[in-house]
HTML snippet that shows the backbone in 3Dmol.js (N, CA, C, O; Angstrom):
<script src="https://3Dmol.org/build/3Dmol-min.js"></script>
<div id="view" style="width:600px;height:400px;position:relative"></div>
<script>
const pdb = `
ATOM      1  N   MET A   1      85.386 153.173  40.846  1.00  0.00           N
ATOM      2  CA  MET A   1      84.332 152.381  40.041  1.00  0.00           C
ATOM      3  C   MET A   1      85.438 151.587  38.310  1.00  0.00           C
ATOM      4  O   MET A   1      86.052 152.354  37.568  1.00  0.00           O
ATOM      5  N   SER A   2      85.419 150.621  38.162  1.00  0.00           N
ATOM      6  CA  SER A   2      86.192 150.360  36.963  1.00  0.00           C
ATOM      7  C   SER A   2      85.557 150.520  36.180  1.00  0.00           C
ATOM      8  O   SER A   2      84.348 150.750  36.139  1.00  0.00           O
ATOM      9  N   THR A   3      86.458 150.398  35.279  1.00  0.00           N
ATOM     10  CA  THR A   3      85.576 150.437  33.680  1.00  0.00           C
ATOM     11  C   THR A   3      85.181 149.204  33.677  1.00  0.00           C
ATOM     12  O   THR A   3      85.714 148.330  34.360  1.00  0.00           O
ATOM     13  N   VAL A   4      83.759 148.939  32.550  1.00  0.00           N
ATOM     14  CA  VAL A   4      83.385 147.275  32.158  1.00  0.00           C
ATOM     15  C   VAL A   4      84.253 147.218  30.825  1.00  0.00           C
ATOM     16  O   VAL A   4      84.517 148.057  29.964  1.00  0.00           O
ATOM     17  N   ARG A   5      84.541 146.058  30.987  1.00  0.00           N
ATOM     18  CA  ARG A   5      85.244 145.122  29.583  1.00  0.00           C
ATOM     19  C   ARG A   5      84.655 144.102  28.720  1.00  0.00           C
ATOM     20  O   ARG A   5      84.605 142.912  29.031  1.00  0.00           O
ATOM     21  N   ILE A   6      84.177 144.630  27.547  1.00  0.00           N
ATOM     22  CA  ILE A   6      83.430 144.222  27.086  1.00  0.00           C
ATOM     23  C   ILE A   6      84.642 143.074  25.520  1.00  0.00           C
ATOM     24  O   ILE A   6      85.418 143.583  24.712  1.00  0.00           O
ATOM     25  N   THR A   7      84.384 141.928  25.636  1.00  0.00           N
ATOM     26  CA  THR A   7      84.991 141.004  24.671  1.00  0.00           C
ATOM     27  C   THR A   7      84.351 140.261  23.916  1.00  0.00           C
ATOM     28  O   THR A   7      83.390 139.626  24.351  1.00  0.00           O
ATOM     29  N   LEU A   8      84.769 140.175  22.541  1.00  0.00           N
ATOM     30  CA  LEU A   8      83.925 139.432  21.449  1.00  0.00           C
ATOM     31  C   LEU A   8      84.868 138.246  21.061  1.00  0.00           C
ATOM     32  O   LEU A   8      86.085 138.269  20.879  1.00  0.00           O
ATOM     33  N   TYR A   9      84.340 137.622  21.014  1.00  0.00           N
ATOM     34  CA  TYR A   9      84.899 135.959  20.457  1.00  0.00           C
ATOM     35  C   TYR A   9      84.346 135.823  19.176  1.00  0.00           C
ATOM     36  O   TYR A   9      83.254 135.290  18.982  1.00  0.00           O
ATOM     37  N   SER A  10      85.321 136.455  17.972  1.00  0.00           N
ATOM     38  CA  SER A  10      84.695 136.195  16.907  1.00  0.00           C
ATOM     39  C   SER A  10      85.532 135.439  15.815  1.00  0.00           C
ATOM     40  O   SER A  10      86.627 135.075  16.245  1.00  0.00           O
ATOM     41  N   ARG A  11      85.308 135.153  14.657  1.00  0.00           N
ATOM     42  CA  ARG A  11      86.414 134.687  13.239  1.00  0.00           C
ATOM     43  C   ARG A  11      86.370 135.611  11.727  1.00  0.00           C
ATOM     44  O   ARG A  11      85.277 135.646  11.161  1.00  0.00           O
ATOM     45  N   PRO A  12      86.959 135.982  11.402  1.00  0.00           N
ATOM     46  CA  PRO A  12      86.832 136.389  10.200  1.00  0.00           C
ATOM     47  C   PRO A  12      85.554 136.262   8.715  1.00  0.00           C
ATOM     48  O   PRO A  12      85.943 135.738   7.672  1.00  0.00           O
ATOM     49  N   GLY A  13      84.860 136.517   8.768  1.00  0.00           N
ATOM     50  CA  GLY A  13      84.006 136.447   7.604  1.00  0.00           C
ATOM     51  C   GLY A  13      82.488 135.996   8.202  1.00  0.00           C
ATOM     52  O   GLY A  13      81.428 135.584   7.731  1.00  0.00           O
ATOM     53  N   CYS A  14      82.877 136.232   9.136  1.00  0.00           N
ATOM     54  CA  CYS A  14      81.545 135.783  10.400  1.00  0.00           C
ATOM     55  C   CYS A  14      80.118 136.900  10.257  1.00  0.00           C
ATOM     56  O   CYS A  14      80.006 137.725  11.163  1.00  0.00           O
ATOM     57  N   HIS A  15      79.279 136.906   9.363  1.00  0.00           N
ATOM     58  CA  HIS A  15      78.474 137.816   9.287  1.00  0.00           C
ATOM     59  C   HIS A  15      77.202 137.793  10.967  1.00  0.00           C
ATOM     60  O   HIS A  15      76.407 138.715  11.153  1.00  0.00           O
ATOM     61  N   LEU A  16      77.295 136.814  11.751  1.00  0.00           N
ATOM     62  CA  LEU A  16      76.972 137.160  12.900  1.00  0.00           C
ATOM     63  C   LEU A  16      77.428 138.128  13.465  1.00  0.00           C
ATOM     64  O   LEU A  16      76.790 139.106  13.855  1.00  0.00           O
ATOM     65  N   CYS A  17      79.284 137.820  13.614  1.00  0.00           N
ATOM     66  CA  CYS A  17      80.147 138.340  14.564  1.00  0.00           C
ATOM     67  C   CYS A  17      80.113 139.506  13.982  1.00  0.00           C
ATOM     68  O   CYS A  17      79.982 140.327  14.890  1.00  0.00           O
ATOM     69  N   GLU A  18      80.192 140.429  12.231  1.00  0.00           N
ATOM     70  CA  GLU A  18      80.151 141.704  12.194  1.00  0.00           C
ATOM     71  C   GLU A  18      78.772 142.047  13.120  1.00  0.00           C
ATOM     72  O   GLU A  18      78.957 142.863  14.024  1.00  0.00           O
ATOM     73  N   ALA A  19      77.709 141.618  13.005  1.00  0.00           N
ATOM     74  CA  ALA A  19      76.567 142.357  13.401  1.00  0.00           C
ATOM     75  C   ALA A  19      76.961 142.527  15.215  1.00  0.00           C
ATOM     76  O   ALA A  19      77.031 143.651  15.711  1.00  0.00           O
ATOM     77  N   MET A  20      77.140 141.543  15.867  1.00  0.00           N
ATOM     78  CA  MET A  20      77.358 141.466  17.148  1.00  0.00           C
ATOM     79  C   MET A  20      78.347 142.677  17.610  1.00  0.00           C
ATOM     80  O   MET A  20      78.206 143.433  18.571  1.00  0.00           O
ATOM     81  N   ARG A  21      79.617 142.627  16.432  1.00  0.00           N
ATOM     82  CA  ARG A  21      80.389 144.045  16.786  1.00  0.00           C
ATOM     83  C   ARG A  21      79.953 145.267  16.738  1.00  0.00           C
ATOM     84  O   ARG A  21      80.274 146.327  17.275  1.00  0.00           O
ATOM     85  N   ASP A  22      79.059 144.883  15.902  1.00  0.00           N
ATOM     86  CA  ASP A  22      78.397 146.525  15.500  1.00  0.00           C
ATOM     87  C   ASP A  22      77.576 147.126  16.874  1.00  0.00           C
ATOM     88  O   ASP A  22      77.881 148.226  17.336  1.00  0.00           O
ATOM     89  N   VAL A  23      76.702 146.439  17.360  1.00  0.00           N
ATOM     90  CA  VAL A  23      76.378 146.579  18.989  1.00  0.00           C
ATOM     91  C   VAL A  23      77.356 146.914  19.870  1.00  0.00           C
ATOM     92  O   VAL A  23      77.323 148.051  20.340  1.00  0.00           O
ATOM     93  N   ALA A  24      78.407 146.003  20.265  1.00  0.00           N
ATOM     94  CA  ALA A  24      78.886 146.017  20.815  1.00  0.00           C
ATOM     95  C   ALA A  24      80.026 147.312  21.197  1.00  0.00           C
ATOM     96  O   ALA A  24      80.533 147.616  22.276  1.00  0.00           O
ATOM     97  N   VAL A  25      80.170 147.875  19.911  1.00  0.00           N
ATOM     98  CA  VAL A  25      81.296 148.776  19.948  1.00  0.00           C
ATOM     99  C   VAL A  25      80.352 149.932  20.254  1.00  0.00           C
ATOM    100  O   VAL A  25      80.567 150.563  21.289  1.00  0.00           O
ATOM    101  N   ALA A  26      79.264 150.304  19.425  1.00  0.00           N
ATOM    102  CA  ALA A  26      78.297 151.061  19.591  1.00  0.00           C
ATOM    103  C   ALA A  26      77.676 151.210  21.350  1.00  0.00           C
ATOM    104  O   ALA A  26      77.484 152.219  22.028  1.00  0.00           O
ATOM    105  N   VAL A  27      77.557 150.285  21.553  1.00  0.00           N
ATOM    106  CA  VAL A  27      77.376 150.074  23.324  1.00  0.00           C
ATOM    107  C   VAL A  27      77.967 150.536  24.552  1.00  0.00           C
ATOM    108  O   VAL A  27      77.614 151.070  25.604  1.00  0.00           O
ATOM    109  N   ALA A  28      79.655 149.854  23.648  1.00  0.00           N
ATOM    110  CA  ALA A  28      80.744 150.216  24.460  1.00  0.00           C
ATOM    111  C   ALA A  28      81.175 151.867  24.694  1.00  0.00           C
ATOM    112  O   ALA A  28      81.295 152.399  25.798  1.00  0.00           O
ATOM    113  N   ARG A  29      81.353 152.455  23.516  1.00  0.00           N
ATOM    114  CA  ARG A  29      81.585 153.581  23.565  1.00  0.00           C
ATOM    115  C   ARG A  29      80.637 154.697  24.175  1.00  0.00           C
ATOM    116  O   ARG A  29      81.117 155.649  24.791  1.00  0.00           O
ATOM    117  N   GLU A  30      79.263 154.545  23.980  1.00  0.00           N
ATOM    118  CA  GLU A  30      78.012 155.059  24.794  1.00  0.00           C
ATOM    119  C   GLU A  30      78.104 154.712  26.168  1.00  0.00           C
ATOM    120  O   GLU A  30      77.206 155.267  26.801  1.00  0.00           O
ATOM    121  N   ARG A  31      78.853 153.998  26.881  1.00  0.00           N
ATOM    122  CA  ARG A  31      78.226 153.426  28.393  1.00  0.00           C
ATOM    123  C   ARG A  31      79.972 153.494  29.081  1.00  0.00           C
ATOM    124  O   ARG A  31      80.376 153.326  30.232  1.00  0.00           O
ATOM    125  N   GLY A  32      80.736 153.829  27.734  1.00  0.00           N
ATOM    126  CA  GLY A  32      82.649 153.876  28.390  1.00  0.00           C
ATOM    127  C   GLY A  32      83.203 153.012  28.541  1.00  0.00           C
ATOM    128  O   GLY A  32      84.427 153.137  28.527  1.00  0.00           O
ATOM    129  N   ALA A  33      82.700 151.863  28.734  1.00  0.00           N
ATOM    130  CA  ALA A  33      83.335 150.396  28.481  1.00  0.00           C
ATOM    131  C   ALA A  33      84.513 150.281  27.117  1.00  0.00           C
ATOM    132  O   ALA A  33      84.748 150.962  26.119  1.00  0.00           O
ATOM    133  N   THR A  34      85.105 148.927  27.768  1.00  0.00           N
ATOM    134  CA  THR A  34      86.281 149.111  26.834  1.00  0.00           C
ATOM    135  C   THR A  34      86.097 148.018  25.654  1.00  0.00           C
ATOM    136  O   THR A  34      85.700 146.919  26.043  1.00  0.00           O
ATOM    137  N   PHE A  35      86.271 148.129  24.620  1.00  0.00           N
ATOM    138  CA  PHE A  35      86.110 146.787  23.611  1.00  0.00           C
ATOM    139  C   PHE A  35      87.182 146.272  23.235  1.00  0.00           C
ATOM    140  O   PHE A  35      88.106 146.840  22.652  1.00  0.00           O
ATOM    141  N   GLU A  36      87.088 144.898  23.631  1.00  0.00           N
ATOM    142  CA  GLU A  36      88.371 143.591  22.624  1.00  0.00           C
ATOM    143  C   GLU A  36      87.302 142.887  21.968  1.00  0.00           C
ATOM    144  O   GLU A  36      86.141 142.613  22.273  1.00  0.00           O
ATOM    145  N   GLU A  37      88.261 142.615  20.682  1.00  0.00           N
ATOM    146  CA  GLU A  37      88.074 141.494  20.099  1.00  0.00           C
ATOM    147  C   GLU A  37      88.965 140.665  19.497  1.00  0.00           C
ATOM    148  O   GLU A  37      90.005 140.916  18.889  1.00  0.00           O
ATOM    149  N   VAL A  38      88.278 139.387  19.813  1.00  0.00           N
ATOM    150  CA  VAL A  38      89.828 138.154  19.615  1.00  0.00           C
ATOM    151  C   VAL A  38      89.062 137.078  18.467  1.00  0.00           C
ATOM    152  O   VAL A  38      87.981 136.499  18.571  1.00  0.00           O
ATOM    153  N   ASP A  39      89.810 137.064  17.633  1.00  0.00           N
ATOM    154  CA  ASP A  39      89.910 135.826  17.042  1.00  0.00           C
ATOM    155  C   ASP A  39      89.792 134.584  17.711  1.00  0.00           C
ATOM    156  O   ASP A  39      90.716 134.379  18.498  1.00  0.00           O
ATOM    157  N   VAL A  40      89.095 133.859  17.652  1.00  0.00           N
ATOM    158  CA  VAL A  40      88.817 132.846  17.786  1.00  0.00           C
ATOM    159  C   VAL A  40      90.087 131.370  17.888  1.00  0.00           C
ATOM    160  O   VAL A  40      90.651 130.590  18.655  1.00  0.00           O
ATOM    161  N   ASP A  41      89.925 131.813  16.393  1.00  0.00           N
ATOM    162  CA  ASP A  41      91.237 130.074  15.404  1.00  0.00           C
ATOM    163  C   ASP A  41      92.708 130.922  15.982  1.00  0.00           C
ATOM    164  O   ASP A  41      93.802 130.381  15.816  1.00  0.00           O
ATOM    165  N   GLU A  42      92.629 131.891  16.467  1.00  0.00           N
ATOM    166  CA  GLU A  42      94.413 132.257  16.699  1.00  0.00           C
ATOM    167  C   GLU A  42      94.612 131.270  17.973  1.00  0.00           C
ATOM    168  O   GLU A  42      95.668 130.716  18.276  1.00  0.00           O
ATOM    169  N   ASP A  43      93.438 131.174  18.618  1.00  0.00           N
ATOM    170  CA  ASP A  43      94.150 130.116  20.004  1.00  0.00           C
ATOM    171  C   ASP A  43      93.654 128.845  19.980  1.00  0.00           C
ATOM    172  O   ASP A  43      92.587 128.751  19.374  1.00  0.00           O
ATOM    173  N   PRO A  44      94.142 127.712  20.504  1.00  0.00           N
ATOM    174  CA  PRO A  44      93.398 126.526  20.129  1.00  0.00           C
ATOM    175  C   PRO A  44      92.509 126.473  21.381  1.00  0.00           C
ATOM    176  O   PRO A  44      91.406 125.953  21.216  1.00  0.00           O
ATOM    177  N   VAL A  45      92.902 127.056  22.956  1.00  0.00           N
ATOM    178  CA  VAL A  45      92.138 126.845  24.357  1.00  0.00           C
ATOM    179  C   VAL A  45      90.548 127.737  23.651  1.00  0.00           C
ATOM    180  O   VAL A  45      89.391 127.320  23.602  1.00  0.00           O
ATOM    181  N   VAL A  46      91.066 128.899  23.247  1.00  0.00           N
ATOM    182  CA  VAL A  46      89.835 129.766  23.001  1.00  0.00           C
ATOM    183  C   VAL A  46      88.939 129.257  21.868  1.00  0.00           C
ATOM    184  O   VAL A  46      87.747 129.561  21.916  1.00  0.00           O
ATOM    185  N   ALA A  47      89.366 128.559  20.916  1.00  0.00           N
ATOM    186  CA  ALA A  47      88.472 127.736  19.840  1.00  0.00           C
ATOM    187  C   ALA A  47      87.809 126.536  20.572  1.00  0.00           C
ATOM    188  O   ALA A  47      86.894 125.746  20.340  1.00  0.00           O
ATOM    189  N   ALA A  48      88.347 126.679  21.167  1.00  0.00           N
ATOM    190  CA  ALA A  48      87.772 124.530  22.294  1.00  0.00           C
ATOM    191  C   ALA A  48      86.655 125.430  22.749  1.00  0.00           C
ATOM    192  O   ALA A  48      85.520 125.089  22.415  1.00  0.00           O
ATOM    193  N   LEU A  49      86.780 126.381  23.365  1.00  0.00           N
ATOM    194  CA  LEU A  49      85.937 126.832  24.556  1.00  0.00           C
ATOM    195  C   LEU A  49      84.309 127.580  23.572  1.00  0.00           C
ATOM    196  O   LEU A  49      83.155 127.535  23.998  1.00  0.00           O
ATOM    197  N   TYR A  50      84.618 127.993  22.675  1.00  0.00           N
ATOM    198  CA  TYR A  50      83.938 129.477  21.823  1.00  0.00           C
ATOM    199  C   TYR A  50      83.555 128.447  20.119  1.00  0.00           C
ATOM    200  O   TYR A  50      82.729 128.749  19.258  1.00  0.00           O
ATOM    201  N   ASP A  51      83.999 127.882  20.129  1.00  0.00           N
ATOM    202  CA  ASP A  51      83.922 127.479  18.522  1.00  0.00           C
ATOM    203  C   ASP A  51      82.574 127.271  17.944  1.00  0.00           C
ATOM    204  O   ASP A  51      82.327 127.987  16.973  1.00  0.00           O
ATOM    205  N   LEU A  52      81.576 126.387  18.351  1.00  0.00           N
ATOM    206  CA  LEU A  52      80.343 126.283  17.679  1.00  0.00           C
ATOM    207  C   LEU A  52      79.098 127.690  18.194  1.00  0.00           C
ATOM    208  O   LEU A  52      77.975 128.069  17.860  1.00  0.00           O
ATOM    209  N   GLU A  53      80.194 128.081  19.203  1.00  0.00           N
ATOM    210  CA  GLU A  53      78.920 129.399  19.790  1.00  0.00           C
ATOM    211  C   GLU A  53      79.291 130.778  18.922  1.00  0.00           C
ATOM    212  O   GLU A  53      78.560 131.755  19.089  1.00  0.00           O
ATOM    213  N   VAL A  54      80.149 130.848  18.219  1.00  0.00           N
ATOM    214  CA  VAL A  54      80.610 132.211  17.662  1.00  0.00           C
ATOM    215  C   VAL A  54      79.662 132.619  17.011  1.00  0.00           C
ATOM    216  O   VAL A  54      79.057 131.931  16.188  1.00  0.00           O
ATOM    217  N   PRO A  55      79.343 134.088  17.364  1.00  0.00           N
ATOM    218  CA  PRO A  55      80.011 135.114  19.023  1.00  0.00           C
ATOM    219  C   PRO A  55      79.862 134.762  19.677  1.00  0.00           C
ATOM    220  O   PRO A  55      79.093 133.808  19.797  1.00  0.00           O
ATOM    221  N   VAL A  56      80.437 135.242  20.477  1.00  0.00           N
ATOM    222  CA  VAL A  56      80.233 135.164  22.174  1.00  0.00           C
ATOM    223  C   VAL A  56      80.582 136.536  22.601  1.00  0.00           C
ATOM    224  O   VAL A  56      81.545 137.195  22.208  1.00  0.00           O
ATOM    225  N   LEU A  57      79.925 136.788  23.221  1.00  0.00           N
ATOM    226  CA  LEU A  57      80.461 138.164  23.814  1.00  0.00           C
ATOM    227  C   LEU A  57      80.276 138.211  25.459  1.00  0.00           C
ATOM    228  O   LEU A  57      79.233 138.001  26.078  1.00  0.00           O
ATOM    229  N   CYS A  58      81.905 138.627  26.132  1.00  0.00           N
ATOM    230  CA  CYS A  58      82.097 138.553  27.201  1.00  0.00           C
ATOM    231  C   CYS A  58      81.719 139.756  28.020  1.00  0.00           C
ATOM    232  O   CYS A  58      81.841 140.722  27.268  1.00  0.00           O
ATOM    233  N   VAL A  59      81.286 140.186  29.303  1.00  0.00           N
ATOM    234  CA  VAL A  59      81.399 141.169  29.910  1.00  0.00           C
ATOM    235  C   VAL A  59      82.223 140.838  31.133  1.00  0.00           C
ATOM    236  O   VAL A  59      82.142 139.832  31.837  1.00  0.00           O
ATOM    237  N   ASN A  60      83.249 142.157  31.284  1.00  0.00           N
ATOM    238  CA  ASN A  60      84.439 141.400  32.894  1.00  0.00           C
ATOM    239  C   ASN A  60      84.696 140.023  32.300  1.00  0.00           C
ATOM    240  O   ASN A  60      84.249 139.329  33.213  1.00  0.00           O
ATOM    241  N   GLY A  61      85.097 139.216  31.426  1.00  0.00           N
ATOM    242  CA  GLY A  61      84.935 138.127  31.684  1.00  0.00           C
ATOM    243  C   GLY A  61      84.294 136.698  31.623  1.00  0.00           C
ATOM    244  O   GLY A  61      84.737 135.563  31.445  1.00  0.00           O
ATOM    245  N   THR A  62      83.251 137.161  31.815  1.00  0.00           N
ATOM    246  CA  THR A  62      81.898 136.225  31.475  1.00  0.00           C
ATOM    247  C   THR A  62      80.876 136.276  30.810  1.00  0.00           C
ATOM    248  O   THR A  62      80.007 137.133  30.648  1.00  0.00           O
ATOM    249  N   LYS A  63      81.061 135.210  30.407  1.00  0.00           N
ATOM    250  CA  LYS A  63      80.319 135.364  29.010  1.00  0.00           C
ATOM    251  C   LYS A  63      78.418 135.551  29.553  1.00  0.00           C
ATOM    252  O   LYS A  63      77.663 135.183  30.453  1.00  0.00           O
ATOM    253  N   ALA A  64      78.412 136.360  28.306  1.00  0.00           N
ATOM    254  CA  ALA A  64      76.970 137.090  28.965  1.00  0.00           C
ATOM    255  C   ALA A  64      76.187 136.910  27.510  1.00  0.00           C
ATOM    256  O   ALA A  64      74.987 136.705  27.691  1.00  0.00           O
ATOM    257  N   PHE A  65      76.550 136.935  26.207  1.00  0.00           N
ATOM    258  CA  PHE A  65      75.984 136.257  24.707  1.00  0.00           C
ATOM    259  C   PHE A  65      76.750 135.572  23.974  1.00  0.00           C
ATOM    260  O   PHE A  65      77.963 135.397  24.090  1.00  0.00           O
ATOM    261  N   SER A  66      75.641 134.963  22.791  1.00  0.00           N
ATOM    262  CA  SER A  66      76.335 134.014  21.881  1.00  0.00           C
ATOM    263  C   SER A  66      75.395 133.987  20.884  1.00  0.00           C
ATOM    264  O   SER A  66      74.209 133.673  20.973  1.00  0.00           O
ATOM    265  N   ILE A  67      76.119 134.397  19.783  1.00  0.00           N
ATOM    266  CA  ILE A  67      74.864 134.333  18.616  1.00  0.00           C
ATOM    267  C   ILE A  67      74.704 135.153  18.174  1.00  0.00           C
ATOM    268  O   ILE A  67      75.188 135.511  17.100  1.00  0.00           O
ATOM    269  N   ARG A  68      73.401 136.170  19.380  1.00  0.00           N
ATOM    270  CA  ARG A  68      72.890 137.661  18.930  1.00  0.00           C
ATOM    271  C   ARG A  68      72.647 138.077  19.992  1.00  0.00           C
ATOM    272  O   ARG A  68      72.247 137.295  20.854  1.00  0.00           O
ATOM    273  N   VAL A  69      72.836 139.641  20.311  1.00  0.00           N
ATOM    274  CA  VAL A  69      72.466 140.451  21.042  1.00  0.00           C
ATOM    275  C   VAL A  69      72.195 142.044  20.103  1.00  0.00           C
ATOM    276  O   VAL A  69      72.611 142.591  19.082  1.00  0.00           O
ATOM    277  N   THR A  70      71.209 142.304  21.247  1.00  0.00           N
ATOM    278  CA  THR A  70      70.509 143.583  20.819  1.00  0.00           C
ATOM    279  C   THR A  70      71.017 144.773  21.926  1.00  0.00           C
ATOM    280  O   THR A  70      71.400 144.433  23.045  1.00  0.00           O
ATOM    281  N   PRO A  71      70.989 146.074  21.544  1.00  0.00           N
ATOM    282  CA  PRO A  71      71.449 147.322  21.883  1.00  0.00           C
ATOM    283  C   PRO A  71      70.535 146.825  23.581  1.00  0.00           C
ATOM    284  O   PRO A  71      71.198 146.386  24.521  1.00  0.00           O
ATOM    285  N   LYS A  72      69.679 146.925  23.633  1.00  0.00           N
ATOM    286  CA  LYS A  72      69.101 146.834  24.688  1.00  0.00           C
ATOM    287  C   LYS A  72      69.386 145.917  26.040  1.00  0.00           C
ATOM    288  O   LYS A  72      69.339 146.152  27.248  1.00  0.00           O
ATOM    289  N   LEU A  73      69.740 144.628  25.145  1.00  0.00           N
ATOM    290  CA  LEU A  73      70.284 143.605  26.039  1.00  0.00           C
ATOM    291  C   LEU A  73      71.802 143.796  26.468  1.00  0.00           C
ATOM    292  O   LEU A  73      72.402 143.066  27.256  1.00  0.00           O
ATOM    293  N   LEU A  74      72.075 144.386  26.119  1.00  0.00           N
ATOM    294  CA  LEU A  74      73.510 144.664  26.507  1.00  0.00           C
ATOM    295  C   LEU A  74      73.633 145.720  27.427  1.00  0.00           C
ATOM    296  O   LEU A  74      74.295 145.743  28.465  1.00  0.00           O
ATOM    297  N   ARG A  75      72.732 146.825  26.799  1.00  0.00           N
ATOM    298  CA  ARG A  75      73.122 147.937  27.947  1.00  0.00           C
ATOM    299  C   ARG A  75      72.204 147.447  29.783  1.00  0.00           C
ATOM    300  O   ARG A  75      72.555 147.852  30.891  1.00  0.00           O
ATOM    301  N   GLN A  76      71.078 146.538  29.468  1.00  0.00           N
ATOM    302  CA  GLN A  76      70.985 145.734  30.703  1.00  0.00           C
ATOM    303  C   GLN A  76      71.850 145.410  31.257  1.00  0.00           C
ATOM    304  O   GLN A  76      72.334 145.627  32.368  1.00  0.00           O
ATOM    305  N   ARG A  77      72.156 144.624  30.099  1.00  0.00           N
ATOM    306  CA  ARG A  77      73.646 143.681  31.084  1.00  0.00           C
ATOM    307  C   ARG A  77      74.660 144.728  31.812  1.00  0.00           C
ATOM    308  O   ARG A  77      74.932 144.621  33.008  1.00  0.00           O
ATOM    309  N   LEU A  78      75.245 145.851  30.894  1.00  0.00           N
ATOM    310  CA  LEU A  78      76.140 146.915  31.385  1.00  0.00           C
ATOM    311  C   LEU A  78      75.737 147.141  32.603  1.00  0.00           C
ATOM    312  O   LEU A  78      76.533 147.114  33.542  1.00  0.00           O
ATOM    313  N   ALA A  79      74.524 147.380  32.751  1.00  0.00           N
ATOM    314  CA  ALA A  79      73.832 148.053  33.884  1.00  0.00           C
ATOM    315  C   ALA A  79      73.916 146.950  35.316  1.00  0.00           C
ATOM    316  O   ALA A  79      74.323 147.376  36.397  1.00  0.00           O
ATOM    317  N   ALA A  80      73.536 145.719  35.152  1.00  0.00           N
ATOM    318  CA  ALA A  80      73.780 145.034  36.388  1.00  0.00           C
ATOM    319  C   ALA A  80      75.088 144.738  36.501  1.00  0.00           C
ATOM    320  O   ALA A  80      75.371 143.806  37.253  1.00  0.00           O
ATOM    321  N   GLU A  81      75.999 145.329  35.910  1.00  0.00           N
ATOM    322  CA  GLU A  81      77.733 145.217  36.053  1.00  0.00           C
ATOM    323  C   GLU A  81      77.695 146.720  36.985  1.00  0.00           C
ATOM    324  O   GLU A  81      78.894 146.966  37.114  1.00  0.00           O
ATOM    325  N   GLY A  82      77.148 147.510  37.485  1.00  0.00           N
ATOM    326  CA  GLY A  82      77.110 148.711  38.041  1.00  0.00           C
ATOM    327  C   GLY A  82      77.405 150.330  37.177  1.00  0.00           C
ATOM    328  O   GLY A  82      77.580 151.477  37.587  1.00  0.00           O
ATOM    329  N   ARG A  83      77.358 149.808  36.048  1.00  0.00           N
ATOM    330  CA  ARG A  83      77.476 150.984  35.304  1.00  0.00           C
ATOM    331  C   ARG A  83      76.071 151.678  34.352  1.00  0.00           C
ATOM    332  O   ARG A  83      76.215 152.717  33.708  1.00  0.00           O
TER     333      ARG A  83
END
`;
const viewer = $3Dmol.createViewer("view");
viewer.addModel(pdb, "pdb");
viewer.setStyle({}, {cartoon: {color: "spectrum"}});
viewer.zoomTo();
viewer.render();
</script>
């Protein structure tokens, strides 16, 4: 079974991004998933995709959450991925 990838699209100084990061990092550690954070302002293509939705959390490359996530919801999403 492959490792689940969690990617957070965020921007510096965003308090919603910080809250989502805290949840994502904790649940990734708990579930053995990988975590990556991408600054949307560093890539014009990513900025065009997610600019007004930041923060965006993707699981295995698919958008799963925008703006807010709870540990329970993220755990449920990861369970759906087979973890």
